[in-house]
PDB file of N, CA, C and O in Angstrom:
ATOM      1  N   MET A   1      34.006 -39.124  57.261  1.00  0.00           N
ATOM      2  CA  MET A   1      33.743 -38.398  57.145  1.00  0.00           C
ATOM      3  C   MET A   1      32.847 -38.011  55.628  1.00  0.00           C
ATOM      4  O   MET A   1      33.085 -38.150  54.428  1.00  0.00           O
ATOM      5  N   GLN A   2      31.751 -37.480  56.415  1.00  0.00           N
ATOM      6  CA  GLN A   2      30.951 -37.618  54.960  1.00  0.00           C
ATOM      7  C   GLN A   2      30.971 -35.957  54.064  1.00  0.00           C
ATOM      8  O   GLN A   2      30.824 -34.850  54.583  1.00  0.00           O
ATOM      9  N   ILE A   3      31.086 -36.118  53.335  1.00  0.00           N
ATOM     10  CA  ILE A   3      31.219 -35.298  51.944  1.00  0.00           C
ATOM     11  C   ILE A   3      29.676 -35.373  51.417  1.00  0.00           C
ATOM     12  O   ILE A   3      28.958 -36.370  51.493  1.00  0.00           O
ATOM     13  N   THR A   4      29.202 -33.676  50.682  1.00  0.00           N
ATOM     14  CA  THR A   4      28.392 -33.657  50.445  1.00  0.00           C
ATOM     15  C   THR A   4      28.633 -32.193  49.153  1.00  0.00           C
ATOM     16  O   THR A   4      28.612 -31.180  49.853  1.00  0.00           O
ATOM     17  N   VAL A   5      28.758 -31.928  48.228  1.00  0.00           N
ATOM     18  CA  VAL A   5      29.164 -31.638  47.296  1.00  0.00           C
ATOM     19  C   VAL A   5      28.373 -30.668  46.447  1.00  0.00           C
ATOM     20  O   VAL A   5      27.828 -31.495  45.717  1.00  0.00           O
ATOM     21  N   GLY A   6      27.934 -29.514  46.035  1.00  0.00           N
ATOM     22  CA  GLY A   6      27.133 -29.234  44.917  1.00  0.00           C
ATOM     23  C   GLY A   6      28.365 -27.961  43.959  1.00  0.00           C
ATOM     24  O   GLY A   6      29.515 -27.601  44.211  1.00  0.00           O
ATOM     25  N   ALA A   7      27.275 -27.567  42.704  1.00  0.00           N
ATOM     26  CA  ALA A   7      28.249 -26.520  42.129  1.00  0.00           C
ATOM     27  C   ALA A   7      29.149 -25.399  42.616  1.00  0.00           C
ATOM     28  O   ALA A   7      30.166 -24.810  42.249  1.00  0.00           O
ATOM     29  N   GLU A   8      28.360 -25.392  43.533  1.00  0.00           N
ATOM     30  CA  GLU A   8      29.360 -23.487  44.132  1.00  0.00           C
ATOM     31  C   GLU A   8      29.084 -24.239  46.239  1.00  0.00           C
ATOM     32  O   GLU A   8      29.485 -23.406  47.053  1.00  0.00           O
ATOM     33  N   LEU A   9      28.639 -25.256  46.745  1.00  0.00           N
ATOM     34  CA  LEU A   9      28.663 -25.384  48.214  1.00  0.00           C
ATOM     35  C   LEU A   9      29.462 -26.542  48.484  1.00  0.00           C
ATOM     36  O   LEU A   9      29.528 -27.337  47.547  1.00  0.00           O
ATOM     37  N   ALA A  10      29.900 -26.750  49.220  1.00  0.00           N
ATOM     38  CA  ALA A  10      30.096 -28.697  49.407  1.00  0.00           C
ATOM     39  C   ALA A  10      30.027 -27.811  51.571  1.00  0.00           C
ATOM     40  O   ALA A  10      30.196 -26.731  52.137  1.00  0.00           O
ATOM     41  N   VAL A  11      29.620 -29.457  51.937  1.00  0.00           N
ATOM     42  CA  VAL A  11      29.167 -29.438  53.525  1.00  0.00           C
ATOM     43  C   VAL A  11      29.820 -30.996  53.429  1.00  0.00           C
ATOM     44  O   VAL A  11      29.758 -32.013  52.737  1.00  0.00           O
ATOM     45  N   SER A  12      30.534 -30.411  54.699  1.00  0.00           N
ATOM     46  CA  SER A  12      31.261 -31.949  55.291  1.00  0.00           C
ATOM     47  C   SER A  12      31.054 -32.002  57.108  1.00  0.00           C
ATOM     48  O   SER A  12      31.121 -31.104  57.948  1.00  0.00           O
ATOM     49  N   SER A  13      30.814 -33.304  57.209  1.00  0.00           N
ATOM     50  CA  SER A  13      30.348 -33.760  58.723  1.00  0.00           C
ATOM     51  C   SER A  13      31.466 -34.412  59.390  1.00  0.00           C
ATOM     52  O   SER A  13      32.093 -35.154  58.634  1.00  0.00           O
ATOM     53  N   ASN A  14      31.763 -34.371  60.211  1.00  0.00           N
ATOM     54  CA  ASN A  14      33.114 -35.182  60.990  1.00  0.00           C
ATOM     55  C   ASN A  14      33.400 -35.593  61.916  1.00  0.00           C
ATOM     56  O   ASN A  14      34.416 -34.923  62.099  1.00  0.00           O
ATOM     57  N   TYR A  15      33.323 -36.280  62.832  1.00  0.00           N
ATOM     58  CA  TYR A  15      34.708 -35.930  63.505  1.00  0.00           C
ATOM     59  C   TYR A  15      35.826 -35.854  63.601  1.00  0.00           C
ATOM     60  O   TYR A  15      36.593 -36.305  62.750  1.00  0.00           O
ATOM     61  N   GLU A  16      36.411 -34.921  65.285  1.00  0.00           N
ATOM     62  CA  GLU A  16      37.416 -34.341  65.475  1.00  0.00           C
ATOM     63  C   GLU A  16      38.494 -34.683  67.271  1.00  0.00           C
ATOM     64  O   GLU A  16      38.354 -34.182  68.386  1.00  0.00           O
ATOM     65  N   LYS A  17      39.042 -35.265  66.975  1.00  0.00           N
ATOM     66  CA  LYS A  17      39.581 -35.997  68.219  1.00  0.00           C
ATOM     67  C   LYS A  17      40.579 -35.295  68.505  1.00  0.00           C
ATOM     68  O   LYS A  17      41.247 -34.606  67.734  1.00  0.00           O
ATOM     69  N   GLY A  18      40.707 -35.443  69.587  1.00  0.00           N
ATOM     70  CA  GLY A  18      42.279 -34.345  70.520  1.00  0.00           C
ATOM     71  C   GLY A  18      42.119 -34.060  71.350  1.00  0.00           C
ATOM     72  O   GLY A  18      40.916 -34.210  71.562  1.00  0.00           O
ATOM     73  N   VAL A  19      42.687 -33.582  72.319  1.00  0.00           N
ATOM     74  CA  VAL A  19      43.387 -33.532  74.073  1.00  0.00           C
ATOM     75  C   VAL A  19      44.037 -31.569  74.344  1.00  0.00           C
ATOM     76  O   VAL A  19      45.142 -31.065  74.146  1.00  0.00           O
ATOM     77  N   HIS A  20      42.461 -30.861  74.959  1.00  0.00           N
ATOM     78  CA  HIS A  20      42.660 -29.360  75.959  1.00  0.00           C
ATOM     79  C   HIS A  20      43.213 -29.358  76.985  1.00  0.00           C
ATOM     80  O   HIS A  20      43.006 -29.795  78.117  1.00  0.00           O
ATOM     81  N   PRO A  21      44.036 -28.755  76.427  1.00  0.00           N
ATOM     82  CA  PRO A  21      44.742 -27.880  77.557  1.00  0.00           C
ATOM     83  C   PRO A  21      44.062 -27.181  79.018  1.00  0.00           C
ATOM     84  O   PRO A  21      44.045 -25.951  78.974  1.00  0.00           O
ATOM     85  N   GLY A  22      43.429 -27.875  80.465  1.00  0.00           N
ATOM     86  CA  GLY A  22      42.111 -27.426  80.730  1.00  0.00           C
ATOM     87  C   GLY A  22      43.561 -26.957  81.769  1.00  0.00           C
ATOM     88  O   GLY A  22      44.737 -27.274  81.586  1.00  0.00           O
ATOM     89  N   ALA A  23      42.774 -25.832  83.234  1.00  0.00           N
ATOM     90  CA  ALA A  23      43.638 -24.556  83.828  1.00  0.00           C
ATOM     91  C   ALA A  23      43.895 -25.870  84.742  1.00  0.00           C
ATOM     92  O   ALA A  23      43.208 -26.872  84.940  1.00  0.00           O
ATOM     93  N   ALA A  24      45.159 -25.462  85.216  1.00  0.00           N
ATOM     94  CA  ALA A  24      45.722 -26.480  86.199  1.00  0.00           C
ATOM     95  C   ALA A  24      46.817 -27.381  85.655  1.00  0.00           C
ATOM     96  O   ALA A  24      47.280 -28.344  86.266  1.00  0.00           O
ATOM     97  N   GLY A  25      47.275 -26.879  84.161  1.00  0.00           N
ATOM     98  CA  GLY A  25      47.823 -28.210  83.240  1.00  0.00           C
ATOM     99  C   GLY A  25      47.125 -29.377  83.414  1.00  0.00           C
ATOM    100  O   GLY A  25      47.941 -30.132  83.942  1.00  0.00           O
ATOM    101  N   ILE A  26      45.869 -30.087  83.247  1.00  0.00           N
ATOM    102  CA  ILE A  26      45.214 -31.340  82.928  1.00  0.00           C
ATOM    103  C   ILE A  26      44.499 -31.039  82.168  1.00  0.00           C
ATOM    104  O   ILE A  26      43.664 -30.138  82.247  1.00  0.00           O
ATOM    105  N   THR A  27      44.700 -31.721  81.333  1.00  0.00           N
ATOM    106  CA  THR A  27      44.347 -31.705  79.947  1.00  0.00           C
ATOM    107  C   THR A  27      43.087 -33.246  79.530  1.00  0.00           C
ATOM    108  O   THR A  27      43.150 -34.405  79.941  1.00  0.00           O
ATOM    109  N   GLN A  28      42.674 -32.983  79.151  1.00  0.00           N
ATOM    110  CA  GLN A  28      40.652 -34.284  78.706  1.00  0.00           C
ATOM    111  C   GLN A  28      41.143 -34.259  77.396  1.00  0.00           C
ATOM    112  O   GLN A  28      41.913 -33.541  76.759  1.00  0.00           O
ATOM    113  N   ALA A  29      40.322 -35.472  77.141  1.00  0.00           N
ATOM    114  CA  ALA A  29      40.514 -35.950  75.622  1.00  0.00           C
ATOM    115  C   ALA A  29      39.627 -35.399  75.338  1.00  0.00           C
ATOM    116  O   ALA A  29      38.914 -35.148  76.309  1.00  0.00           O
ATOM    117  N   VAL A  30      39.057 -34.843  73.883  1.00  0.00           N
ATOM    118  CA  VAL A  30      37.976 -34.082  73.809  1.00  0.00           C
ATOM    119  C   VAL A  30      37.875 -35.025  71.989  1.00  0.00           C
ATOM    120  O   VAL A  30      38.698 -35.240  71.098  1.00  0.00           O
ATOM    121  N   LEU A  31      35.700 -35.491  72.288  1.00  0.00           N
ATOM    122  CA  LEU A  31      35.663 -35.584  70.381  1.00  0.00           C
ATOM    123  C   LEU A  31      34.717 -35.005  69.902  1.00  0.00           C
ATOM    124  O   LEU A  31      33.639 -35.599  69.878  1.00  0.00           O
ATOM    125  N   ILE A  32      34.791 -34.033  69.515  1.00  0.00           N
ATOM    126  CA  ILE A  32      33.656 -33.384  68.607  1.00  0.00           C
ATOM    127  C   ILE A  32      33.022 -33.869  67.440  1.00  0.00           C
ATOM    128  O   ILE A  32      33.517 -34.704  66.683  1.00  0.00           O
ATOM    129  N   ARG A  33      32.038 -33.391  67.323  1.00  0.00           N
ATOM    130  CA  ARG A  33      31.105 -33.155  65.596  1.00  0.00           C
ATOM    131  C   ARG A  33      31.647 -32.269  65.532  1.00  0.00           C
ATOM    132  O   ARG A  33      31.830 -31.492  66.469  1.00  0.00           O
ATOM    133  N   ALA A  34      32.158 -32.112  64.115  1.00  0.00           N
ATOM    134  CA  ALA A  34      31.962 -30.751  63.273  1.00  0.00           C
ATOM    135  C   ALA A  34      31.373 -30.733  61.933  1.00  0.00           C
ATOM    136  O   ALA A  34      31.269 -31.766  61.272  1.00  0.00           O
ATOM    137  N   THR A  35      30.819 -29.102  61.336  1.00  0.00           N
ATOM    138  CA  THR A  35      30.188 -29.579  59.816  1.00  0.00           C
ATOM    139  C   THR A  35      30.521 -28.386  60.066  1.00  0.00           C
ATOM    140  O   THR A  35      30.303 -27.763  61.105  1.00  0.00           O
ATOM    141  N   ASN A  36      31.103 -28.003  59.042  1.00  0.00           N
ATOM    142  CA  ASN A  36      32.362 -27.634  57.732  1.00  0.00           C
ATOM    143  C   ASN A  36      31.200 -26.895  56.050  1.00  0.00           C
ATOM    144  O   ASN A  36      30.468 -27.404  55.201  1.00  0.00           O
ATOM    145  N   VAL A  37      31.419 -26.273  56.202  1.00  0.00           N
ATOM    146  CA  VAL A  37      30.907 -25.279  54.756  1.00  0.00           C
ATOM    147  C   VAL A  37      31.500 -24.382  53.786  1.00  0.00           C
ATOM    148  O   VAL A  37      31.715 -23.248  54.213  1.00  0.00           O
ATOM    149  N   PHE A  38      31.892 -24.675  52.286  1.00  0.00           N
ATOM    150  CA  PHE A  38      32.574 -24.382  51.811  1.00  0.00           C
ATOM    151  C   PHE A  38      31.980 -24.087  50.503  1.00  0.00           C
ATOM    152  O   PHE A  38      31.390 -24.922  49.818  1.00  0.00           O
ATOM    153  N   ARG A  39      32.154 -22.936  50.212  1.00  0.00           N
ATOM    154  CA  ARG A  39      31.554 -22.170  48.563  1.00  0.00           C
ATOM    155  C   ARG A  39      33.237 -21.262  47.821  1.00  0.00           C
ATOM    156  O   ARG A  39      34.229 -20.611  48.147  1.00  0.00           O
ATOM    157  N   LYS A  40      32.547 -21.848  46.710  1.00  0.00           N
ATOM    158  CA  LYS A  40      33.409 -22.009  45.400  1.00  0.00           C
ATOM    159  C   LYS A  40      33.416 -20.522  45.124  1.00  0.00           C
ATOM    160  O   LYS A  40      32.533 -19.791  44.676  1.00  0.00           O
ATOM    161  N   GLU A  41      34.719 -20.263  45.536  1.00  0.00           N
ATOM    162  CA  GLU A  41      34.948 -18.601  44.831  1.00  0.00           C
ATOM    163  C   GLU A  41      36.457 -18.591  44.093  1.00  0.00           C
ATOM    164  O   GLU A  41      37.546 -19.067  44.413  1.00  0.00           O
ATOM    165  N   ASN A  42      35.905 -17.694  42.776  1.00  0.00           N
ATOM    166  CA  ASN A  42      36.901 -17.670  41.698  1.00  0.00           C
ATOM    167  C   ASN A  42      37.951 -19.188  41.565  1.00  0.00           C
ATOM    168  O   ASN A  42      39.180 -19.134  41.520  1.00  0.00           O
ATOM    169  N   GLY A  43      37.196 -20.394  41.522  1.00  0.00           N
ATOM    170  CA  GLY A  43      37.723 -21.223  41.662  1.00  0.00           C
ATOM    171  C   GLY A  43      38.528 -22.710  42.488  1.00  0.00           C
ATOM    172  O   GLY A  43      38.989 -23.821  42.224  1.00  0.00           O
ATOM    173  N   ALA A  44      38.196 -21.443  44.023  1.00  0.00           N
ATOM    174  CA  ALA A  44      39.122 -22.130  45.061  1.00  0.00           C
ATOM    175  C   ALA A  44      37.967 -22.439  46.401  1.00  0.00           C
ATOM    176  O   ALA A  44      37.509 -21.453  46.978  1.00  0.00           O
ATOM    177  N   TRP A  45      37.580 -23.700  46.800  1.00  0.00           N
ATOM    178  CA  TRP A  45      36.939 -23.822  48.162  1.00  0.00           C
ATOM    179  C   TRP A  45      37.504 -22.950  49.040  1.00  0.00           C
ATOM    180  O   TRP A  45      38.682 -22.593  49.049  1.00  0.00           O
ATOM    181  N   GLU A  46      36.173 -22.439  50.168  1.00  0.00           N
ATOM    182  CA  GLU A  46      36.529 -20.937  50.714  1.00  0.00           C
ATOM    183  C   GLU A  46      35.878 -21.583  51.727  1.00  0.00           C
ATOM    184  O   GLU A  46      34.774 -22.072  51.489  1.00  0.00           O
ATOM    185  N   MET A  47      36.350 -21.670  52.784  1.00  0.00           N
ATOM    186  CA  MET A  47      35.684 -21.982  54.209  1.00  0.00           C
ATOM    187  C   MET A  47      34.144 -20.798  54.913  1.00  0.00           C
ATOM    188  O   MET A  47      34.364 -19.734  55.491  1.00  0.00           O
ATOM    189  N   ILE A  48      32.967 -21.263  54.696  1.00  0.00           N
ATOM    190  CA  ILE A  48      32.473 -20.159  55.301  1.00  0.00           C
ATOM    191  C   ILE A  48      31.696 -20.006  56.055  1.00  0.00           C
ATOM    192  O   ILE A  48      30.990 -19.079  56.452  1.00  0.00           O
ATOM    193  N   GLY A  49      31.958 -21.691  56.401  1.00  0.00           N
ATOM    194  CA  GLY A  49      31.230 -21.250  58.258  1.00  0.00           C
ATOM    195  C   GLY A  49      32.068 -22.774  58.805  1.00  0.00           C
ATOM    196  O   GLY A  49      33.188 -23.050  58.376  1.00  0.00           O
ATOM    197  N   HIS A  50      31.401 -23.576  59.698  1.00  0.00           N
ATOM    198  CA  HIS A  50      32.217 -24.233  61.127  1.00  0.00           C
ATOM    199  C   HIS A  50      31.694 -23.929  62.528  1.00  0.00           C
ATOM    200  O   HIS A  50      31.835 -22.974  63.292  1.00  0.00           O
ATOM    201  N   HIS A  51      30.718 -25.660  62.613  1.00  0.00           N
ATOM    202  CA  HIS A  51      29.582 -25.688  63.848  1.00  0.00           C
ATOM    203  C   HIS A  51      30.684 -27.070  64.521  1.00  0.00           C
ATOM    204  O   HIS A  51      30.906 -28.051  63.811  1.00  0.00           O
ATOM    205  N   ALA A  52      31.156 -26.977  65.629  1.00  0.00           N
ATOM    206  CA  ALA A  52      31.272 -27.876  66.276  1.00  0.00           C
ATOM    207  C   ALA A  52      30.615 -28.355  67.775  1.00  0.00           C
ATOM    208  O   ALA A  52      31.690 -28.937  67.630  1.00  0.00           O
ATOM    209  N   ASP A  53      30.299 -28.526  68.395  1.00  0.00           N
ATOM    210  CA  ASP A  53      29.976 -29.113  69.355  1.00  0.00           C
ATOM    211  C   ASP A  53      30.411 -31.137  70.594  1.00  0.00           C
ATOM    212  O   ASP A  53      30.717 -32.286  70.276  1.00  0.00           O
ATOM    213  N   LEU A  54      30.261 -30.710  71.358  1.00  0.00           N
ATOM    214  CA  LEU A  54      30.418 -31.988  72.099  1.00  0.00           C
ATOM    215  C   LEU A  54      29.601 -33.302  71.431  1.00  0.00           C
ATOM    216  O   LEU A  54      28.537 -33.167  70.827  1.00  0.00           O
ATOM    217  N   LEU A  55      30.439 -34.908  71.690  1.00  0.00           N
ATOM    218  CA  LEU A  55      29.072 -35.828  71.580  1.00  0.00           C
ATOM    219  C   LEU A  55      28.282 -35.667  72.681  1.00  0.00           C
ATOM    220  O   LEU A  55      28.794 -35.066  73.625  1.00  0.00           O
ATOM    221  N   PRO A  56      27.200 -36.044  72.787  1.00  0.00           N
ATOM    222  CA  PRO A  56      25.891 -35.920  73.875  1.00  0.00           C
ATOM    223  C   PRO A  56      26.844 -37.295  74.726  1.00  0.00           C
ATOM    224  O   PRO A  56      26.727 -37.315  75.951  1.00  0.00           O
ATOM    225  N   SER A  57      27.481 -38.068  74.263  1.00  0.00           N
ATOM    226  CA  SER A  57      27.470 -39.240  75.690  1.00  0.00           C
ATOM    227  C   SER A  57      28.844 -38.580  76.716  1.00  0.00           C
ATOM    228  O   SER A  57      29.167 -39.285  77.672  1.00  0.00           O
ATOM    229  N   LEU A  58      29.665 -37.166  76.483  1.00  0.00           N
ATOM    230  CA  LEU A  58      30.584 -36.397  76.809  1.00  0.00           C
ATOM    231  C   LEU A  58      30.586 -35.060  78.037  1.00  0.00           C
ATOM    232  O   LEU A  58      31.341 -34.443  78.788  1.00  0.00           O
ATOM    233  N   VAL A  59      28.929 -35.168  77.530  1.00  0.00           N
ATOM    234  CA  VAL A  59      28.861 -34.306  78.418  1.00  0.00           C
ATOM    235  C   VAL A  59      27.830 -34.686  79.286  1.00  0.00           C
ATOM    236  O   VAL A  59      26.831 -35.393  79.155  1.00  0.00           O
ATOM    237  N   LYS A  60      28.615 -33.649  80.760  1.00  0.00           N
ATOM    238  CA  LYS A  60      28.423 -34.420  82.372  1.00  0.00           C
ATOM    239  C   LYS A  60      27.052 -33.124  82.405  1.00  0.00           C
ATOM    240  O   LYS A  60      26.328 -33.016  83.394  1.00  0.00           O
TER     241      LYS A  60
END
């Protein structure tokens, strides 16, 4: 995980690993890249953006 923090904005980049329940009860392992953007509002960090995509090696 990589985190960059400023006075009012922060960005985290990381990988998320899990299992996705697919059609017909077939599960598939999932490994994605994720980027989250946070803004400090009233002293608390609030997520204001999220993006995720499959790693290119998993795209068929």
